[in-house]
Legacy VTK file of the C-alpha trace (Angstrom):
# vtk DataFile Version 3.0
C-alpha trace
ASCII
DATASET POLYDATA
POINTS 176 float
-0.093 -0.069 0.118
2.985 2.268 -0.215
1.707 4.025 -3.324
-1.177 5.579 -1.562
0.549 7.923 0.502
2.416 9.982 -2.195
-0.715 9.961 -4.377
-2.787 11.364 -1.501
-0.158 14.127 -1.016
-0.948 15.089 -4.521
-4.699 14.757 -4.301
-4.886 16.735 -1.077
-3.290 19.563 -2.728
-6.231 19.848 -5.206
-8.989 19.024 -2.709
-9.169 20.817 0.657
-11.847 18.172 1.858
-11.313 14.561 1.272
-12.654 11.236 2.459
-10.613 7.963 2.068
-12.630 4.830 1.454
-10.066 2.118 2.249
-11.274 -1.435 1.411
-8.700 -4.102 2.934
-8.265 -7.121 5.127
-5.596 -5.055 7.067
-5.776 -1.557 8.609
-2.152 -0.714 7.551
-2.301 1.434 10.555
0.873 0.381 12.612
2.887 3.356 14.010
5.884 1.350 12.803
6.817 -2.388 11.781
10.048 -3.764 12.799
11.131 -0.148 13.526
10.137 1.076 10.200
7.305 3.811 10.121
7.278 3.686 6.388
6.611 -0.125 6.129
3.703 -1.596 4.098
1.861 -1.962 7.375
1.969 1.775 8.261
0.920 4.067 5.318
-2.494 5.069 6.706
-1.055 6.119 9.934
1.317 8.396 8.003
-1.523 9.794 5.789
-3.592 10.529 8.979
-0.703 12.098 10.665
-0.111 14.435 7.817
-3.850 15.208 7.569
-4.161 14.142 3.996
-7.780 13.454 4.674
-10.518 14.376 6.815
-12.158 11.202 7.188
-10.662 7.535 6.655
-13.541 4.764 6.500
-12.018 1.138 6.447
-14.102 -1.394 5.221
-13.645 -5.274 5.279
-11.065 -5.547 7.956
-10.245 -8.912 9.285
-7.099 -8.643 11.255
-7.579 -5.961 14.035
-5.644 -5.920 17.178
-5.358 -3.480 20.145
-2.526 -1.304 18.570
-4.846 -0.834 15.664
-7.985 -0.056 17.847
-5.735 2.775 19.580
-4.787 3.988 16.255
-8.423 3.921 15.152
-9.199 6.298 18.274
-6.308 8.366 17.654
-7.240 9.433 14.191
-10.957 9.004 14.138
-10.837 6.218 11.741
-14.525 4.677 10.909
-14.072 1.022 10.801
-16.605 -1.573 9.281
-15.106 -5.020 9.889
-15.870 -7.668 7.313
-17.856 -9.670 9.904
-20.065 -6.454 10.476
-20.478 -5.542 6.758
-23.995 -5.373 5.499
-25.147 -5.604 1.923
-27.381 -2.639 2.496
-24.403 -0.470 3.697
-24.810 3.133 2.550
-21.775 5.419 3.636
-22.789 9.175 4.501
-20.301 10.824 2.442
-20.191 14.581 2.250
-16.744 15.299 0.628
-14.838 14.214 -2.479
-13.755 10.496 -2.006
-10.319 8.716 -2.633
-10.796 4.883 -3.159
-7.992 2.631 -1.944
-8.730 -0.924 -2.984
-6.559 -3.462 -1.525
-7.552 -6.749 -3.280
-7.092 -8.847 -0.260
-10.113 -7.022 1.116
-11.948 -9.521 -0.958
-12.325 -13.151 0.414
-9.641 -15.384 -1.257
-12.242 -17.465 -2.701
-12.872 -14.522 -5.073
-9.327 -13.032 -5.194
-6.683 -15.933 -4.448
-3.795 -13.876 -5.997
-2.727 -11.754 -3.114
0.186 -11.731 -0.861
-1.642 -12.265 2.498
-4.742 -14.170 2.109
-7.326 -13.614 4.825
-10.533 -15.921 4.674
-13.841 -14.250 5.543
-13.809 -11.211 3.320
-16.090 -9.567 1.156
-17.573 -10.863 -2.076
-16.889 -9.271 -5.609
-20.502 -8.191 -5.590
-20.225 -6.593 -2.259
-17.333 -4.418 -3.132
-18.811 -3.461 -6.571
-22.155 -2.427 -4.701
-20.114 -0.510 -2.202
-18.249 1.397 -4.953
-21.521 2.020 -6.913
-23.157 3.560 -3.811
-20.637 6.227 -3.543
-22.611 9.565 -4.034
-19.826 11.983 -4.146
-17.110 12.739 -6.716
-14.577 9.979 -6.748
-11.335 12.022 -7.479
-8.681 9.245 -7.400
-8.077 5.781 -6.610
-5.588 2.958 -6.291
-5.822 -0.694 -6.469
-2.953 -2.621 -4.740
-1.722 -5.961 -3.832
-2.437 -8.086 -6.763
0.055 -10.989 -6.862
0.048 -12.725 -10.131
2.630 -15.213 -8.738
-0.353 -16.453 -6.401
-3.144 -16.074 -8.716
-5.225 -18.974 -9.767
-6.220 -18.984 -13.571
-5.895 -15.124 -13.563
-9.031 -15.057 -11.469
-7.735 -12.178 -9.394
-6.384 -10.069 -12.355
-9.896 -10.438 -13.794
-11.449 -9.184 -10.581
-8.893 -6.242 -10.421
-9.857 -5.379 -13.895
-13.303 -5.338 -13.204
-13.032 -3.191 -9.973
-10.810 -0.791 -12.003
-13.611 -0.405 -14.593
-16.315 -0.022 -11.880
-14.229 2.870 -10.295
-13.519 4.525 -13.454
-17.047 4.431 -14.457
-18.012 5.845 -10.976
-15.297 8.473 -11.354
-17.188 9.643 -14.694
-20.586 9.234 -13.152
-19.717 11.341 -10.078
-17.802 13.734 -12.142
-14.665 13.265 -10.104
LINES 1 177
176 0 1 2 3 4 5 6 7 8 9 10 11 12 13 14 15 16 17 18 19 20 21 22 23 24 25 26 27 28 29 30 31 32 33 34 35 36 37 38 39 40 41 42 43 44 45 46 47 48 49 50 51 52 53 54 55 56 57 58 59 60 61 62 63 64 65 66 67 68 69 70 71 72 73 74 75 76 77 78 79 80 81 82 83 84 85 86 87 88 89 90 91 92 93 94 95 96 97 98 99 100 101 102 103 104 105 106 107 108 109 110 111 112 113 114 115 116 117 118 119 120 121 122 123 124 125 126 127 128 129 130 131 132 133 134 135 136 137 138 139 140 141 142 143 144 145 146 147 148 149 150 151 152 153 154 155 156 157 158 159 160 161 162 163 164 165 166 167 168 169 170 171 172 173 174 175
């Protein structure tokens, strides 16, 4: 998820108000990992420290620990864990949106080609519906963590392409 941080710096320069919709199995909110505050487990802590977004909404999480909960409180992160996800979820969005889609937010049954598989995730349809429910301009996005070496019959690559198409379509629809 290292790409999100510099991209969000650029997006924030253009948008004074911004919400991040982060779909992932992991919060990526560690203060540091093995002494490295810039590790792949830490970008959203740095993003929120730099105030690159007004809101961070994390959806689909399945590996939350006490340190993460402390970080959620510290930064006011809104969390919807996979176990509490509802098909009729509608986010109350009031600012432009940046979507950060980590492919491992999906259940490995739908996207096995990721580095860190976490069972119990969202379905492809749930993620598409969530993206299609965004009612504010989607101004930028990233899709990360596709690992072709672990993919099966290019299933995950196809899902990533579908999500890219859905996000791009919503960017046009919301005039982001």
